[in-house]
C-alpha positions in Angstrom: -0.2 -0.2 -0.2 2.6 2.5 -0.7 0.5 4.7 -2.8 -1.1 5.5 0.5 0.0 7.8 3.4 -1.5 8.4 6.8 -3.1 11.7 6.9 -3.2 13.9 10.2 -6.6 12.1 11.2 -5.3 9.1 10.9 -7.0 8.1 7.8 -5.0 6.7 4.5 -4.9 9.1 1.6 -3.4 9.1 -2.0 0.5 9.4 -1.1 0.9 12.5 -3.2 -1.6 14.5 -0.9 1.1 14.4 2.0 3.6 15.8 -0.4 3.0 19.3 0.3 0.9 21.2 2.8 -1.4 22.6 0.6 -2.3 19.4 -1.2 -4.3 18.0 1.4 -7.2 20.1 1.2 -7.3 20.1 -2.4 -7.2 16.4 -2.2 -9.9 15.9 0.3 -12.3 18.7 -1.1 -11.8 19.1 -4.6 -9.8 16.4 -6.6 -12.1 13.8 -8.4 -15.4 15.1 -7.4 -17.3 15.5 -10.3 -17.9 19.3 -12.0 -20.3 20.7 -14.3 -19.7 24.4 -13.4 -18.4 25.8 -17.0 -16.0 28.3 -15.4 -14.3 25.7 -13.1 -14.1 23.2 -16.0 -12.2 26.0 -18.1 -10.2 27.2 -15.3 -8.9 23.7 -14.7 -8.2 22.8 -18.1 -6.3 26.2 -18.7 -4.3 25.5 -15.2 -3.4 21.9 -16.5 -2.0 23.6 -19.4 0.0 26.0 -17.6 1.4 23.1 -15.7 3.0 21.8 -18.8 6.7 21.4 -17.7 6.0 22.6 -14.0 4.6 21.0 -11.3 1.0 21.5 -9.8 2.2 22.5 -6.4 3.8 25.5 -8.5 0.3 26.1 -10.1 -2.3 25.7 -7.1 0.2 28.3 -5.1 -0.8 31.2 -7.6 -4.4 29.5 -8.5 -5.9 32.7 -6.8 -3.5 34.9 -8.8 -4.7 33.2 -12.1 -8.1 33.6 -11.2 -7.7 37.5 -10.8 -5.4 37.6 -13.8 -8.1 35.8 -16.0 -11.4 37.0 -14.7 -12.3 34.2 -12.6 -11.9 32.2 -16.0 -15.0 33.5 -17.2 -14.4 32.6 -20.7 -16.7 35.2 -22.5 -14.9 37.7 -20.5 -11.3 36.4 -21.2 -12.3 36.0 -25.0 -12.1 39.9 -25.2 -8.7 39.9 -24.3 -6.4 41.8 -26.9 -2.8 42.1 -27.5 -2.8 44.9 -24.5 -4.3 42.4 -21.6 -1.5 39.9 -23.3 1.6 42.3 -22.5 0.0 43.3 -18.9 -0.1 39.2 -17.9 3.4 38.9 -19.0 4.4 41.8 -16.3 2.3 39.8 -14.0 4.8 38.2 -11.4 2.0 36.4 -9.8 1.2 33.8 -12.6 3.4 32.0 -15.2 4.5 34.7 -17.5 4.7 32.3 -20.6 3.4 33.9 -23.9 2.4 30.9 -25.5 0.3 29.4 -22.6 -1.3 33.4 -21.9 -2.3 33.6 -25.5 -3.7 29.7 -25.6 -5.9 30.6 -22.7 -7.7 33.3 -24.7 -7.4 31.6 -27.6 -9.4 28.5 -25.9 -11.9 30.9 -24.7 -13.0 32.0 -27.7 -13.3 28.2 -28.6 -14.9 27.3 -25.4 -17.8 30.0 -26.7 -18.3 28.0 -30.0 -18.1 24.5 -27.9 -21.1 26.1 -25.7 -23.1 27.5 -28.6 -22.9 23.6 -30.2 -23.5 21.8 -27.0 -25.2 24.1 -24.9 -22.3 24.2 -22.3 -18.7 22.9 -21.8 -20.1 20.5 -19.2 -22.1 18.7 -22.0 -19.3 18.7 -24.2 -16.7 17.1 -21.5 -18.9 14.7 -20.1 -19.8 12.9 -23.2 -16.6 11.6 -23.1 -16.7 10.0 -19.4 -15.6 6.1 -19.8 -18.0 3.7 -19.6 -16.4 1.7 -17.1 -12.7 2.8 -15.7 -12.9 0.2 -12.6 -10.7 -2.3 -14.3 -7.7 0.5 -14.5 -5.3 0.7 -11.6 -6.0 4.0 -10.2 -2.7 6.6 -10.9 -0.9 4.0 -12.6 -1.2 6.0 -16.6 -1.0 9.4 -17.8 -3.3 9.1 -20.8 -6.4 7.0 -22.0 -8.2 6.4 -24.7 -10.7 9.1 -23.6 -7.9 11.9 -23.2 -6.7 11.0 -26.6 -10.0 11.2 -28.0 -10.7 14.3 -26.1 -6.9 15.9 -27.1 -7.5 15.4 -30.7 -11.0 16.8 -31.1 -10.0 20.0 -29.2 -7.1 20.3 -31.3 -9.5 20.0 -34.3 -11.8 22.8 -32.8 -8.3 25.0 -32.7 -7.7 24.4 -28.8 -4.0 24.7 -27.7 -1.8 23.5 -24.8 -4.3 20.4 -24.7 -2.5 17.2 -25.2 -3.4 13.8 -24.0 -1.5 13.9 -20.7 -3.0 17.5 -19.8 -6.6 16.2 -20.7 -5.8 13.3 -18.6 -4.8 15.2 -15.5 -8.2 17.3 -16.3 -10.3 13.8 -16.2 -8.8 13.0 -13.1 -9.3 16.8 -11.1 -13.0 17.1 -12.5 -14.3 13.7 -11.6 -15.0 12.2 -15.0 -12.6 9.3 -13.3 -12.0 8.1 -9.7 -8.3 7.9 -9.7 -8.1 8.2 -5.9 -5.9 5.1 -4.8 -7.5 1.8 -3.4 -7.9 2.4 0.3 -7.9 6.5 0.2 -10.5 7.4 2.3 -11.4 10.0 -0.3 -11.9 7.6 -2.8 -15.3 6.1 -1.2 -16.5 10.2 -0.9 -15.9 10.8 -4.4 -17.6 7.6 -5.4 -20.6 8.3 -3.6 -20.2 11.7 -5.1 -20.3 10.5 -8.5 -23.4 7.9 -7.7 -25.7 10.8 -7.1 -24.4 13.2 -9.5 -26.7 13.9 -12.5 -24.5 14.0 -15.8 -25.5 16.9 -18.0 -26.9 16.3 -21.2 -27.3 18.5 -24.5 -30.9 20.3 -24.7 
């Protein structure tokens, strides 16, 4: 059971949750719980893009700064950003100042609106890719899946950037489309209960 660690309450959790002080709450209250809020979905896929080549701890520590910089990830507002806002963001020490990633968020915001217009919401779009059965996959043993590859391929066709299969798989883990908590983790059962009562979004 090396993939687990004993939390401060004596309960076992995914080992990574004990590797940094700010990971525990994120693990216990966010990671893996199903999400349908479009702004949260957009935020997460953008932050996963920013994480590329970096650690999640770096991104999580700057998350509030990212939210402030990108209008709480309201993609309707971010889509209106111009070269002026890009230069402002490149001078924002509170975020990751990578031109390509910053411009990708703005580009993806515009593409997110197109998905919203086609499907009704980002939630409907992403949840259509929920795996039919992922129980046979040993948790946290892969970095991509058939679904993450399919989403990545489709998003790229739609013009999205920084949405490779690994980035998308991390998104699926975090947003609850799969329950990838380790076997024996106290939060795994909580996530599964949340997924069991979760109402999947459908196209109207």
